N, CA, C, O and the ligand as a Tripos MOL2 file, in Angstrom:
@<TRIPOS>MOLECULE
protein
  309   307    78     0     0
PROTEIN
NO_CHARGES

@<TRIPOS>ATOM
      1 N           0.9380   -1.2010   -0.0220 N.3       1 MET1
      2 CA         -0.0600    0.1260   -0.0500 C.3       1 MET1
      3 C           0.8360    1.1630    0.0090 C.2       1 MET1
      4 O           1.7530    1.1300    0.8300 O.2       1 MET1
      5 N           0.6610    2.2900   -0.9240 N.am      2 PRO2
      6 CA          1.5520    3.2140   -0.9440 C.3       2 PRO2
      7 C           1.1790    4.3680    0.3040 C.2       2 PRO2
      8 O           0.0720    4.5890    0.7940 O.2       2 PRO2
      9 N           2.3740    4.9540    0.6010 N.am      3 THR3
     10 CA          2.1960    5.8160    1.7260 C.3       3 THR3
     11 C           1.5410    6.9500    1.5040 C.2       3 THR3
     12 O           1.8580    7.6730    0.5590 O.2       3 THR3
     13 N           0.4720    7.2770    2.4010 N.am      4 GLU4
     14 CA         -0.4080    8.5760    1.7880 C.3       4 GLU4
     15 C           0.6060    9.8240    2.3090 C.2       4 GLU4
     16 O           1.2570    9.8570    3.3540 O.2       4 GLU4
     17 N           0.5360   10.7350    1.3490 N.am      5 SER5
     18 CA          1.3790   12.0040    1.6250 C.3       5 SER5
     19 C           0.5640   12.7360    2.5740 C.2       5 SER5
     20 O          -0.6430   12.4970    2.5340 O.2       5 SER5
     21 N           1.0420   13.6970    3.5350 N.am      6 SER6
     22 CA          0.4210   14.5940    4.3260 C.3       6 SER6
     23 C          -0.6080   15.5270    3.5790 C.2       6 SER6
     24 O          -1.6350   15.9440    4.1150 O.2       6 SER6
     25 N          -0.2530   15.7890    2.3770 N.am      7 THR7
     26 CA         -1.0730   16.6260    1.4130 C.3       7 THR7
     27 C          -2.5900   15.8590    1.3370 C.2       7 THR7
     28 O          -3.6820   16.3620    1.6020 O.2       7 THR7
     29 N          -2.3460   14.7160    0.9650 N.am      8 ASP8
     30 CA         -3.6390   13.8990    0.7180 C.3       8 ASP8
     31 C          -4.5740   13.8130    2.0020 C.2       8 ASP8
     32 O          -5.7970   13.9530    1.9640 O.2       8 ASP8
     33 N          -3.8040   13.5560    3.1730 N.am      9 LEU9
     34 CA         -4.4410   13.2580    4.3010 C.3       9 LEU9
     35 C          -4.9520   14.8300    4.6750 C.2       9 LEU9
     36 O          -6.1240   14.9760    5.0200 O.2       9 LEU9
     37 N          -4.2250   15.7760    4.6150 N.am     10 THR10
     38 CA         -4.7930   17.1280    4.8630 C.3      10 THR10
     39 C          -6.2780   17.4700    4.0320 C.2      10 THR10
     40 O          -7.2740   17.9270    4.5930 O.2      10 THR10
     41 N          -6.1880   17.1570    2.6500 N.am     11 ALA11
     42 CA         -7.3300   17.2250    1.6970 C.3      11 ALA11
     43 C          -8.3780   16.4430    2.4240 C.2      11 ALA11
     44 O          -9.4480   17.0090    2.6450 O.2      11 ALA11
     45 N          -8.2220   15.3550    2.7760 N.am     12 ARG12
     46 CA         -9.2030   14.3860    3.2310 C.3      12 ARG12
     47 C          -9.8610   14.7740    4.3530 C.2      12 ARG12
     48 O         -11.0890   14.7780    4.4440 O.2      12 ARG12
     49 N          -8.9990   15.1470    5.3370 N.am     13 ILE13
     50 CA         -9.7490   15.8420    6.5080 C.3      13 ILE13
     51 C         -10.3700   17.1470    6.2080 C.2      13 ILE13
     52 O         -11.3730   17.4920    6.8330 O.2      13 ILE13
     53 N          -9.8010   17.9680    5.2140 N.am     14 ALA14
     54 CA        -10.9590   19.2460    4.9460 C.3      14 ALA14
     55 C         -11.9370   18.7110    4.2910 C.2      14 ALA14
     56 O         -12.9860   19.3210    4.4970 O.2      14 ALA14
     57 N         -12.0670   17.6170    3.4190 N.am     15 ALA15
     58 CA        -13.3380   17.1370    2.7840 C.3      15 ALA15
     59 C         -14.1270   16.7780    3.9140 C.2      15 ALA15
     60 O         -15.2920   17.1740    3.8930 O.2      15 ALA15
     61 N         -13.7430   16.1120    4.9000 N.am     16 ALA16
     62 CA        -14.5570   15.5460    6.0550 C.3      16 ALA16
     63 C         -15.1790   16.7210    6.7880 C.2      16 ALA16
     64 O         -16.3620   16.6190    7.1140 O.2      16 ALA16
     65 N         -14.4970   17.8390    7.0860 N.am     17 ILE17
     66 CA        -14.9140   18.9470    7.7650 C.3      17 ILE17
     67 C         -15.9740   19.7620    6.8010 C.2      17 ILE17
     68 O         -16.8300   20.4640    7.3380 O.2      17 ILE17
     69 N         -15.9150   19.6780    5.6800 N.am     18 ARG18
     70 CA        -16.9230   20.3520    4.8030 C.3      18 ARG18
     71 C         -18.2050   19.2260    4.8360 C.2      18 ARG18
     72 O         -19.3920   19.5510    4.8810 O.2      18 ARG18
     73 N         -17.7690   18.0430    4.8070 N.am     19 ASP19
     74 CA        -19.1190   17.0840    4.8520 C.3      19 ASP19
     75 C         -19.8560   17.3360    6.2340 C.2      19 ASP19
     76 O         -21.0730   17.1970    6.3520 O.2      19 ASP19
     77 N         -19.0470   17.7040    7.2330 N.am     20 ALA20
     78 CA        -19.5340   17.5930    8.5270 C.3      20 ALA20
     79 C         -20.2170   18.9930    8.8160 C.2      20 ALA20
     80 O         -20.8350   19.1410    9.8700 O.2      20 ALA20
     81 N         -20.1190   19.9650    7.9450 N.am     21 ALA21
     82 CA        -20.7980   21.3670    8.0910 C.3      21 ALA21
     83 C         -22.2370   21.1060    7.9930 C.2      21 ALA21
     84 O         -22.7410   20.3720    7.1420 O.2      21 ALA21
     85 N         -22.8480   21.7150    8.8660 N.am     22 CYS22
     86 CA        -24.3550   21.5500    8.9260 C.3      22 CYS22
     87 C         -25.0270   22.3010    7.6800 C.2      22 CYS22
     88 O         -24.6810   23.4470    7.3960 O.2      22 CYS22
     89 N         -25.9530   21.6440    6.9850 N.am     23 ALA23
     90 CA        -26.5180   22.3400    6.0470 C.3      23 ALA23
     91 C         -27.8450   22.8320    6.1800 C.2      23 ALA23
     92 O         -28.5910   23.1260    5.2460 O.2      23 ALA23
     93 N         -28.1470   22.9200    7.6430 N.am     24 GLY24
     94 CA        -29.3310   23.7070    8.0150 C.3      24 GLY24
     95 C         -30.5320   22.7490    8.1500 C.2      24 GLY24
     96 O         -31.6740   23.1400    8.3940 O.2      24 GLY24
     97 N         -30.1680   21.4280    7.9640 N.am     25 ASP25
     98 CA        -31.3190   20.4460    8.1280 C.3      25 ASP25
     99 C         -31.1070   19.5180    9.1490 C.2      25 ASP25
    100 O         -31.5330   18.3730    8.9940 O.2      25 ASP25
    101 N         -30.4420   19.8730   10.2940 N.am     26 CYS26
    102 CA        -30.0730   18.8670   11.2250 C.3      26 CYS26
    103 C         -31.3410   18.7530   12.4570 C.2      26 CYS26
    104 O         -31.4160   17.8060   13.2400 O.2      26 CYS26
    105 N         -32.1670   19.7660   12.4370 N.am     27 GLY27
    106 CA        -33.3640   19.7990   12.9810 C.3      27 GLY27
    107 C         -33.0780   20.3710   14.4800 C.2      27 GLY27
    108 O         -34.0250   20.5700   15.2410 O.2      27 GLY27
    109 N         -31.7460   20.6250   14.8700 N.am     28 ASP28
    110 CA        -31.4220   21.1060   16.2060 C.3      28 ASP28
    111 C         -31.7870   22.5280   16.2830 C.2      28 ASP28
    112 O         -31.9610   23.1270   15.2210 O.2      28 ASP28
    113 N         -31.9340   23.1770   17.4550 N.am     29 THR29
    114 CA        -31.9270   24.6500   17.6070 C.3      29 THR29
    115 C         -30.7510   25.2360   16.9780 C.2      29 THR29
    116 O         -29.8180   24.4710   16.7350 O.2      29 THR29
    117 N         -30.6240   26.6780   16.6210 N.am     30 GLU30
    118 CA        -29.2920   26.9890   16.2440 C.3      30 GLU30
    119 C         -28.4140   27.2110   17.2760 C.2      30 GLU30
    120 O         -27.2550   27.5510   17.0360 O.2      30 GLU30
    121 N         -28.8480   27.0520   18.4720 N.am     31 GLU31
    122 CA        -27.7850   27.2470   19.5560 C.3      31 GLU31
    123 C         -27.1410   25.6380   19.7660 C.2      31 GLU31
    124 O         -25.9430   25.4390   19.9650 O.2      31 GLU31
    125 N         -27.9210   24.8140   19.7010 N.am     32 GLU32
    126 CA        -27.4340   23.3290   19.8680 C.3      32 GLU32
    127 C         -26.7880   22.8180   18.6270 C.2      32 GLU32
    128 O         -26.0010   21.8760   18.7170 O.2      32 GLU32
    129 N         -27.0460   23.3370   17.5300 N.am     33 CYS33
    130 CA        -26.3390   23.1680   16.4500 C.3      33 CYS33
    131 C         -24.9230   23.8660   16.3620 C.2      33 CYS33
    132 O         -23.9180   23.2900   15.9440 O.2      33 CYS33
    133 N         -24.9570   24.9570   16.7310 N.am     34 ALA34
    134 CA        -23.6580   25.8520   16.8240 C.3      34 ALA34
    135 C         -22.6570   25.1270   17.7950 C.2      34 ALA34
    136 O         -21.4330   25.2370   17.7170 O.2      34 ALA34
    137 N         -23.3140   24.3970   18.6880 N.am     35 ALA35
    138 CA        -22.3920   24.0810   19.9660 C.3      35 ALA35
    139 C         -21.8700   22.5090   19.4000 C.2      35 ALA35
    140 O         -20.8700   22.0090   19.9160 O.2      35 ALA35
    141 N         -22.4330   21.9620   18.5800 N.am     36 GLN36
    142 CA        -22.1800   20.5060   18.2950 C.3      36 GLN36
    143 C         -21.7630   20.1700   16.8490 C.2      36 GLN36
    144 O         -21.3180   19.0770   16.5010 O.2      36 GLN36
    145 N         -21.9520   21.2110   16.0660 N.am     37 ARG37
    146 CA        -21.7170   21.0860   14.3850 C.3      37 ARG37
    147 C         -20.8220   22.1770   13.7730 C.2      37 ARG37
    148 O         -20.8580   23.3280   14.2100 O.2      37 ARG37
    149 N         -20.1000   21.8490   12.8620 N.am     38 ILE38
    150 CA        -19.4970   22.9900   11.9730 C.3      38 ILE38
    151 C         -20.3390   23.7490   11.2720 C.2      38 ILE38
    152 O         -21.1410   23.2430   10.4880 O.2      38 ILE38
    153 N         -20.2560   24.9810   11.4660 N.am     39 GLN39
    154 CA        -21.0370   25.8330   10.5760 C.3      39 GLN39
    155 C         -20.3870   26.5710    9.4350 C.2      39 GLN39
    156 O         -19.4060   27.3040    9.5640 O.2      39 GLN39
    157 N         -21.0090   26.3190    8.3180 N.am     40 PRO40
    158 CA        -20.6400   27.0590    6.9970 C.3      40 PRO40
    159 C         -20.6060   28.4930    7.1870 C.2      40 PRO40
    160 O         -21.5130   29.1220    7.7310 O.2      40 PRO40
    161 N         -19.3850   29.0700    6.6590 N.am     41 CYS41
    162 CA        -19.4910   30.5700    6.5500 C.3      41 CYS41
    163 C         -19.3130   31.1170    5.2520 C.2      41 CYS41
    164 O         -20.0860   31.9930    4.8630 O.2      41 CYS41
    165 N         -18.3900   30.7070    4.5380 N.am     42 VAL42
    166 CA        -18.3220   31.2340    3.1280 C.3      42 VAL42
    167 C         -18.2130   30.2510    2.0120 C.2      42 VAL42
    168 O         -17.4510   29.2940    2.1510 O.2      42 VAL42
    169 N         -18.8690   30.3940    0.9740 N.am     43 TRP43
    170 CA        -19.0150   29.5630   -0.2600 C.3      43 TRP43
    171 C         -18.0950   30.3620   -1.3220 C.2      43 TRP43
    172 O         -18.1630   31.5910   -1.3420 O.2      43 TRP43
    173 N         -17.2770   29.7030   -2.1620 N.am     44 GLN44
    174 CA        -16.8680   30.3110   -3.1640 C.3      44 GLN44
    175 C         -16.9350   29.2960   -4.4840 C.2      44 GLN44
    176 O         -16.2740   28.2660   -4.6180 O.2      44 GLN44
    177 N         -17.7870   29.7820   -5.3120 N.am     45 GLY45
    178 CA        -17.8870   29.0410   -6.5070 C.3      45 GLY45
    179 C         -18.6850   27.8000   -6.2580 C.2      45 GLY45
    180 O         -18.5590   26.8890   -7.0760 O.2      45 GLY45
    181 N         -19.4910   27.6390   -5.2370 N.am     46 GLY46
    182 CA        -20.0560   26.2750   -4.7700 C.3      46 GLY46
    183 C         -19.2340   25.5390   -3.8170 C.2      46 GLY46
    184 O         -19.7200   24.4750   -3.4350 O.2      46 GLY46
    185 N         -18.0490   25.8840   -3.3290 N.am     47 VAL47
    186 CA        -17.0850   25.3580   -2.5500 C.3      47 VAL47
    187 C         -17.2710   26.0460   -1.2470 C.2      47 VAL47
    188 O         -17.4030   27.2690   -1.2030 O.2      47 VAL47
    189 N         -17.2840   25.2920   -0.1750 N.am     48 LEU48
    190 CA        -17.2150   25.7620    1.3080 C.3      48 LEU48
    191 C         -15.7180   26.2020    1.4340 C.2      48 LEU48
    192 O         -14.7670   25.4350    1.2850 O.2      48 LEU48
    193 N         -15.6420   27.3730    1.6900 N.am     49 THR49
    194 CA        -14.2220   27.6530    1.8210 C.3      49 THR49
    195 C         -13.7520   28.2350    3.2690 C.2      49 THR49
    196 O         -12.5630   28.3170    3.5750 O.2      49 THR49
    197 N         -14.8750   28.6480    4.1720 N.am     50 GLU50
    198 CA        -14.5590   28.8890    5.5300 C.3      50 GLU50
    199 C         -15.7130   28.2660    6.4040 C.2      50 GLU50
    200 O         -16.8910   28.1420    6.0680 O.2      50 GLU50
    201 N         -15.1390   27.9090    7.5740 N.am     51 VAL51
    202 CA        -16.4020   27.3040    8.5800 C.3      51 VAL51
    203 C         -15.9920   27.9310    9.9140 C.2      51 VAL51
    204 O         -14.9970   28.6060   10.1820 O.2      51 VAL51
    205 N         -17.0270   27.5300   10.6920 N.am     52 LEU52
    206 CA        -16.9040   27.9560   12.0700 C.3      52 LEU52
    207 C         -17.3040   26.9650   12.9980 C.2      52 LEU52
    208 O         -18.3180   26.3140   12.7420 O.2      52 LEU52
    209 N         -16.5340   26.7040   14.2480 N.am     53 GLY53
    210 CA        -17.0270   25.8500   14.9400 C.3      53 GLY53
    211 C         -16.0160   25.5700   16.1070 C.2      53 GLY53
    212 O         -14.8600   25.9920   16.0850 O.2      53 GLY53
    213 N         -16.6080   24.7370   17.2470 N.am     54 ALA54
    214 CA        -15.6840   24.5460   18.4910 C.3      54 ALA54
    215 C         -14.5430   23.7020   18.0870 C.2      54 ALA54
    216 O         -14.6330   22.8910   17.1650 O.2      54 ALA54
    217 N         -13.4490   23.8940   18.7900 N.am     55 PRO55
    218 CA        -12.0450   23.2100   18.3900 C.3      55 PRO55
    219 C         -12.5190   21.6540   18.5990 C.2      55 PRO55
    220 O         -12.0480   20.8080   17.8380 O.2      55 PRO55
    221 N         -13.3310   21.3150   19.4950 N.am     56 GLU56
    222 CA        -13.6080   19.7910   19.7290 C.3      56 GLU56
    223 C         -14.3970   19.1100   18.6600 C.2      56 GLU56
    224 O         -14.4640   17.8950   18.4740 O.2      56 GLU56
    225 N         -14.9920   20.0690   17.9760 N.am     57 VAL57
    226 CA        -15.7470   19.4710   16.7610 C.3      57 VAL57
    227 C         -14.6800   18.9340   15.8490 C.2      57 VAL57
    228 O         -14.4980   17.7510   15.5610 O.2      57 VAL57
    229 N         -14.0020   19.9820   15.4380 N.am     58 PHE58
    230 CA        -12.8890   19.6090   14.1530 C.3      58 PHE58
    231 C         -11.9950   18.6630   14.6880 C.2      58 PHE58
    232 O         -11.4390   17.8590   13.9410 O.2      58 PHE58
    233 N         -11.7740   18.6730   16.0430 N.am     59 ALA59
    234 CA        -10.7730   17.4310   16.4290 C.3      59 ALA59
    235 C         -11.3370   16.1180   16.3000 C.2      59 ALA59
    236 O         -10.6500   15.1100   16.1380 O.2      59 ALA59
    237 N         -12.8790   16.1340   16.3880 N.am     60 LYS60
    238 CA        -13.3800   14.5580   16.3130 C.3      60 LYS60
    239 C         -13.5970   14.3220   14.8500 C.2      60 LYS60
    240 O         -13.5270   13.1430   14.5020 O.2      60 LYS60
    241 N         -13.8550   15.2510   13.8930 N.am     61 VAL61
    242 CA        -13.7470   15.0430   12.6310 C.3      61 VAL61
    243 C         -12.5570   14.6310   12.0850 C.2      61 VAL61
    244 O         -12.5670   13.7850   11.1900 O.2      61 VAL61
    245 N         -11.4730   15.1340   12.5170 N.am     62 ALA62
    246 CA         -9.9520   14.8650   11.9620 C.3      62 ALA62
    247 C          -9.6980   13.4860   12.6190 C.2      62 ALA62
    248 O          -9.0790   12.6620   11.9460 O.2      62 ALA62
    249 N         -10.1110   13.1500   13.8590 N.am     63 ALA63
    250 CA         -9.8060   11.9460   14.4190 C.3      63 ALA63
    251 C         -10.4550   10.8380   13.6970 C.2      63 ALA63
    252 O          -9.9240    9.7420   13.5200 O.2      63 ALA63
    253 N         -11.7360   11.2050   13.2510 N.am     64 ALA64
    254 CA        -12.5780   10.1230   12.5920 C.3      64 ALA64
    255 C         -11.7150    9.7580   11.3450 C.2      64 ALA64
    256 O         -11.5360    8.5670   11.0910 O.2      64 ALA64
    257 N         -11.1780   10.7160   10.5670 N.am     65 VAL65
    258 CA        -10.5410   10.5570    9.3640 C.3      65 VAL65
    259 C          -9.2340    9.6140    9.6670 C.2      65 VAL65
    260 O          -9.0200    8.6910    8.8820 O.2      65 VAL65
    261 N          -8.4410    9.7940   10.6650 N.am     66 MET66
    262 CA         -7.2970    9.2050   11.2070 C.3      66 MET66
    263 C          -7.6580    7.9120   11.4810 C.2      66 MET66
    264 O          -6.9790    7.0090   10.9930 O.2      66 MET66
    265 N          -8.7090    7.6280   12.2520 N.am     67 GLN67
    266 CA         -9.1090    6.3520   12.3650 C.3      67 GLN67
    267 C          -9.4400    5.4360   11.5270 C.2      67 GLN67
    268 O          -9.2100    4.2380   11.6870 O.2      67 GLN67
    269 N         -10.0930    6.0170   10.4240 N.am     68 VAL68
    270 CA        -10.3540    5.1370    9.1100 C.3      68 VAL68
    271 C          -8.8250    4.9950    8.5450 C.2      68 VAL68
    272 O          -8.5290    3.9390    7.9860 O.2      68 VAL68
    273 N          -8.1150    5.7450    8.6380 N.am     69 ASP69
    274 CA         -6.5050    5.5080    8.0010 C.3      69 ASP69
    275 C          -6.0360    4.4520    8.7070 C.2      69 ASP69
    276 O          -5.6200    3.4820    8.0730 O.2      69 ASP69
    277 N          -6.0120    4.4380   10.1700 N.am     70 VAL70
    278 CA         -5.4720    3.4510   10.8720 C.3      70 VAL70
    279 C          -6.0500    2.0220   10.5470 C.2      70 VAL70
    280 O          -5.3270    1.0400   10.3840 O.2      70 VAL70
    281 N          -7.3420    2.0030   10.4750 N.am     71 LEU71
    282 CA         -7.9940    0.8050   10.2260 C.3      71 LEU71
    283 C          -7.6380    0.2370    8.8260 C.2      71 LEU71
    284 O          -7.4800   -0.9700    8.6410 O.2      71 LEU71
    285 N          -7.5200    1.1770    7.8440 N.am     72 ALA72
    286 CA         -7.2050    0.7760    6.4720 C.3      72 ALA72
    287 C          -5.8000    0.2590    6.3620 C.2      72 ALA72
    288 O          -5.5240   -0.6580    5.5880 O.2      72 ALA72
    289 N          -4.9640    0.8050    7.0850 N.am     73 ASN73
    290 CA         -3.6070    0.3460    7.3220 C.3      73 ASN73
    291 C          -3.1110   -0.7510    8.0920 C.2      73 ASN73
    292 O          -1.9270   -1.0540    8.2380 O.2      73 ASN73
    293 N          -4.1870   -1.3630    8.6100 N.am     74 GLY74
    294 CA         -3.9750   -2.7220    9.4070 C.3      74 GLY74
    295 C          -3.9940   -2.5240   10.8570 C.2      74 GLY74
    296 O          -3.6160   -3.3600   11.6770 O.2      74 GLY74
    297 N          -4.4630   -1.3540   11.1170 N.am     75 GLY75
    298 CA         -4.3430   -1.1530   12.6910 C.3      75 GLY75
    299 C          -3.1410   -0.7200   13.3200 C.2      75 GLY75
    300 O          -2.0870   -0.9090   12.7130 O.2      75 GLY75
    301 N          -3.1240   -0.1800   14.4200 N.am     76 PRO76
    302 CA         -2.0310    0.4550   15.1070 C.3      76 PRO76
    303 C          -0.6950   -0.5150   14.9290 C.2      76 PRO76
    304 O          -0.7980   -1.7400   14.9800 O.2      76 PRO76
    305 N           0.5790    0.1670   14.7120 N.am     77 ARG77
    306 CA          1.6940   -0.7260   14.7340 C.3      77 ARG77
    307 C           2.6070   -0.5230   16.0110 C.2      77 ARG77
    308 O           3.6080   -1.2210   16.1720 O.2      77 ARG77
    309 ZN        -27.4440   22.3250   12.0710 Zn       78 ZN78
@<TRIPOS>BOND
     1     1     2 1
     2     2     3 1
     3     3     4 2
     4     3     5 am
     5     5     6 1
     6     6     7 1
     7     7     8 2
     8     7     9 am
     9     9    10 1
    10    10    11 1
    11    11    12 2
    12    11    13 am
    13    13    14 1
    14    14    15 1
    15    15    16 2
    16    15    17 am
    17    17    18 1
    18    18    19 1
    19    19    20 2
    20    19    21 am
    21    21    22 1
    22    22    23 1
    23    23    24 2
    24    23    25 am
    25    25    26 1
    26    26    27 1
    27    27    28 2
    28    27    29 am
    29    29    30 1
    30    30    31 1
    31    31    32 2
    32    31    33 am
    33    33    34 1
    34    34    35 1
    35    35    36 2
    36    35    37 am
    37    37    38 1
    38    38    39 1
    39    39    40 2
    40    39    41 am
    41    41    42 1
    42    42    43 1
    43    43    44 2
    44    43    45 am
    45    45    46 1
    46    46    47 1
    47    47    48 2
    48    47    49 am
    49    49    50 1
    50    50    51 1
    51    51    52 2
    52    51    53 am
    53    53    54 1
    54    54    55 1
    55    55    56 2
    56    55    57 am
    57    57    58 1
    58    58    59 1
    59    59    60 2
    60    59    61 am
    61    61    62 1
    62    62    63 1
    63    63    64 2
    64    63    65 am
    65    65    66 1
    66    66    67 1
    67    67    68 2
    68    67    69 am
    69    69    70 1
    70    70    71 1
    71    71    72 2
    72    71    73 am
    73    73    74 1
    74    74    75 1
    75    75    76 2
    76    75    77 am
    77    77    78 1
    78    78    79 1
    79    79    80 2
    80    79    81 am
    81    81    82 1
    82    82    83 1
    83    83    84 2
    84    83    85 am
    85    85    86 1
    86    86    87 1
    87    87    88 2
    88    87    89 am
    89    89    90 1
    90    90    91 1
    91    91    92 2
    92    91    93 am
    93    93    94 1
    94    94    95 1
    95    95    96 2
    96    95    97 am
    97    97    98 1
    98    98    99 1
    99    99   100 2
   100    99   101 am
   101   101   102 1
   102   102   103 1
   103   103   104 2
   104   103   105 am
   105   105   106 1
   106   106   107 1
   107   107   108 2
   108   107   109 am
   109   109   110 1
   110   110   111 1
   111   111   112 2
   112   111   113 am
   113   113   114 1
   114   114   115 1
   115   115   116 2
   116   115   117 am
   117   117   118 1
   118   118   119 1
   119   119   120 2
   120   119   121 am
   121   121   122 1
   122   122   123 1
   123   123   124 2
   124   123   125 am
   125   125   126 1
   126   126   127 1
   127   127   128 2
   128   127   129 am
   129   129   130 1
   130   130   131 1
   131   131   132 2
   132   131   133 am
   133   133   134 1
   134   134   135 1
   135   135   136 2
   136   135   137 am
   137   137   138 1
   138   138   139 1
   139   139   140 2
   140   139   141 am
   141   141   142 1
   142   142   143 1
   143   143   144 2
   144   143   145 am
   145   145   146 1
   146   146   147 1
   147   147   148 2
   148   147   149 am
   149   149   150 1
   150   150   151 1
   151   151   152 2
   152   151   153 am
   153   153   154 1
   154   154   155 1
   155   155   156 2
   156   155   157 am
   157   157   158 1
   158   158   159 1
   159   159   160 2
   160   159   161 am
   161   161   162 1
   162   162   163 1
   163   163   164 2
   164   163   165 am
   165   165   166 1
   166   166   167 1
   167   167   168 2
   168   167   169 am
   169   169   170 1
   170   170   171 1
   171   171   172 2
   172   171   173 am
   173   173   174 1
   174   174   175 1
   175   175   176 2
   176   175   177 am
   177   177   178 1
   178   178   179 1
   179   179   180 2
   180   179   181 am
   181   181   182 1
   182   182   183 1
   183   183   184 2
   184   183   185 am
   185   185   186 1
   186   186   187 1
   187   187   188 2
   188   187   189 am
   189   189   190 1
   190   190   191 1
   191   191   192 2
   192   191   193 am
   193   193   194 1
   194   194   195 1
   195   195   196 2
   196   195   197 am
   197   197   198 1
   198   198   199 1
   199   199   200 2
   200   199   201 am
   201   201   202 1
   202   202   203 1
   203   203   204 2
   204   203   205 am
   205   205   206 1
   206   206   207 1
   207   207   208 2
   208   207   209 am
   209   209   210 1
   210   210   211 1
   211   211   212 2
   212   211   213 am
   213   213   214 1
   214   214   215 1
   215   215   216 2
   216   215   217 am
   217   217   218 1
   218   218   219 1
   219   219   220 2
   220   219   221 am
   221   221   222 1
   222   222   223 1
   223   223   224 2
   224   223   225 am
   225   225   226 1
   226   226   227 1
   227   227   228 2
   228   227   229 am
   229   229   230 1
   230   230   231 1
   231   231   232 2
   232   231   233 am
   233   233   234 1
   234   234   235 1
   235   235   236 2
   236   235   237 am
   237   237   238 1
   238   238   239 1
   239   239   240 2
   240   239   241 am
   241   241   242 1
   242   242   243 1
   243   243   244 2
   244   243   245 am
   245   245   246 1
   246   246   247 1
   247   247   248 2
   248   247   249 am
   249   249   250 1
   250   250   251 1
   251   251   252 2
   252   251   253 am
   253   253   254 1
   254   254   255 1
   255   255   256 2
   256   255   257 am
   257   257   258 1
   258   258   259 1
   259   259   260 2
   260   259   261 am
   261   261   262 1
   262   262   263 1
   263   263   264 2
   264   263   265 am
   265   265   266 1
   266   266   267 1
   267   267   268 2
   268   267   269 am
   269   269   270 1
   270   270   271 1
   271   271   272 2
   272   271   273 am
   273   273   274 1
   274   274   275 1
   275   275   276 2
   276   275   277 am
   277   277   278 1
   278   278   279 1
   279   279   280 2
   280   279   281 am
   281   281   282 1
   282   282   283 1
   283   283   284 2
   284   283   285 am
   285   285   286 1
   286   286   287 1
   287   287   288 2
   288   287   289 am
   289   289   290 1
   290   290   291 1
   291   291   292 2
   292   291   293 am
   293   293   294 1
   294   294   295 1
   295   295   296 2
   296   295   297 am
   297   297   298 1
   298   298   299 1
   299   299   300 2
   300   299   301 am
   301   301   302 1
   302   302   303 1
   303   303   304 2
   304   303   305 am
   305   305   306 1
   306   306   307 1
   307   307   308 2
@<TRIPOS>SUBSTRUCTURE
     1 MET1         2 RESIDUE 1 A MET
     2 PRO2         6 RESIDUE 1 A PRO
     3 THR3        10 RESIDUE 1 A THR
     4 GLU4        14 RESIDUE 1 A GLU
     5 SER5        18 RESIDUE 1 A SER
     6 SER6        22 RESIDUE 1 A SER
     7 THR7        26 RESIDUE 1 A THR
     8 ASP8        30 RESIDUE 1 A ASP
     9 LEU9        34 RESIDUE 1 A LEU
    10 THR10       38 RESIDUE 1 A THR
    11 ALA11       42 RESIDUE 1 A ALA
    12 ARG12       46 RESIDUE 1 A ARG
    13 ILE13       50 RESIDUE 1 A ILE
    14 ALA14       54 RESIDUE 1 A ALA
    15 ALA15       58 RESIDUE 1 A ALA
    16 ALA16       62 RESIDUE 1 A ALA
    17 ILE17       66 RESIDUE 1 A ILE
    18 ARG18       70 RESIDUE 1 A ARG
    19 ASP19       74 RESIDUE 1 A ASP
    20 ALA20       78 RESIDUE 1 A ALA
    21 ALA21       82 RESIDUE 1 A ALA
    22 CYS22       86 RESIDUE 1 A CYS
    23 ALA23       90 RESIDUE 1 A ALA
    24 GLY24       94 RESIDUE 1 A GLY
    25 ASP25       98 RESIDUE 1 A ASP
    26 CYS26      102 RESIDUE 1 A CYS
    27 GLY27      106 RESIDUE 1 A GLY
    28 ASP28      110 RESIDUE 1 A ASP
    29 THR29      114 RESIDUE 1 A THR
    30 GLU30      118 RESIDUE 1 A GLU
    31 GLU31      122 RESIDUE 1 A GLU
    32 GLU32      126 RESIDUE 1 A GLU
    33 CYS33      130 RESIDUE 1 A CYS
    34 ALA34      134 RESIDUE 1 A ALA
    35 ALA35      138 RESIDUE 1 A ALA
    36 GLN36      142 RESIDUE 1 A GLN
    37 ARG37      146 RESIDUE 1 A ARG
    38 ILE38      150 RESIDUE 1 A ILE
    39 GLN39      154 RESIDUE 1 A GLN
    40 PRO40      158 RESIDUE 1 A PRO
    41 CYS41      162 RESIDUE 1 A CYS
    42 VAL42      166 RESIDUE 1 A VAL
    43 TRP43      170 RESIDUE 1 A TRP
    44 GLN44      174 RESIDUE 1 A GLN
    45 GLY45      178 RESIDUE 1 A GLY
    46 GLY46      182 RESIDUE 1 A GLY
    47 VAL47      186 RESIDUE 1 A VAL
    48 LEU48      190 RESIDUE 1 A LEU
    49 THR49      194 RESIDUE 1 A THR
    50 GLU50      198 RESIDUE 1 A GLU
    51 VAL51      202 RESIDUE 1 A VAL
    52 LEU52      206 RESIDUE 1 A LEU
    53 GLY53      210 RESIDUE 1 A GLY
    54 ALA54      214 RESIDUE 1 A ALA
    55 PRO55      218 RESIDUE 1 A PRO
    56 GLU56      222 RESIDUE 1 A GLU
    57 VAL57      226 RESIDUE 1 A VAL
    58 PHE58      230 RESIDUE 1 A PHE
    59 ALA59      234 RESIDUE 1 A ALA
    60 LYS60      238 RESIDUE 1 A LYS
    61 VAL61      242 RESIDUE 1 A VAL
    62 ALA62      246 RESIDUE 1 A ALA
    63 ALA63      250 RESIDUE 1 A ALA
    64 ALA64      254 RESIDUE 1 A ALA
    65 VAL65      258 RESIDUE 1 A VAL
    66 MET66      262 RESIDUE 1 A MET
    67 GLN67      266 RESIDUE 1 A GLN
    68 VAL68      270 RESIDUE 1 A VAL
    69 ASP69      274 RESIDUE 1 A ASP
    70 VAL70      278 RESIDUE 1 A VAL
    71 LEU71      282 RESIDUE 1 A LEU
    72 ALA72      286 RESIDUE 1 A ALA
    73 ASN73      290 RESIDUE 1 A ASN
    74 GLY74      294 RESIDUE 1 A GLY
    75 GLY75      298 RESIDUE 1 A GLY
    76 PRO76      302 RESIDUE 1 A PRO
    77 ARG77      306 RESIDUE 1 A ARG
    78 ZN78       309 GROUP 0 **** ****
């Protein structure tokens, strides 16, 4: 299995953060949503370019991507 470059990993975490941004259909109140989810801020040409959210939310999204990586690579070494 080829070693994934940090650039690829960065792109995948960025994509996961975009995916985790609330599209306004979560059903939570604005306050609950803001506390638990990433909020989209700026769109450029249909691409989400800026987001807002609690550091813990970003950490969870990044950790989820890393976890998938670990599993895909055969678990912790
Ligand atoms: Zn929401």
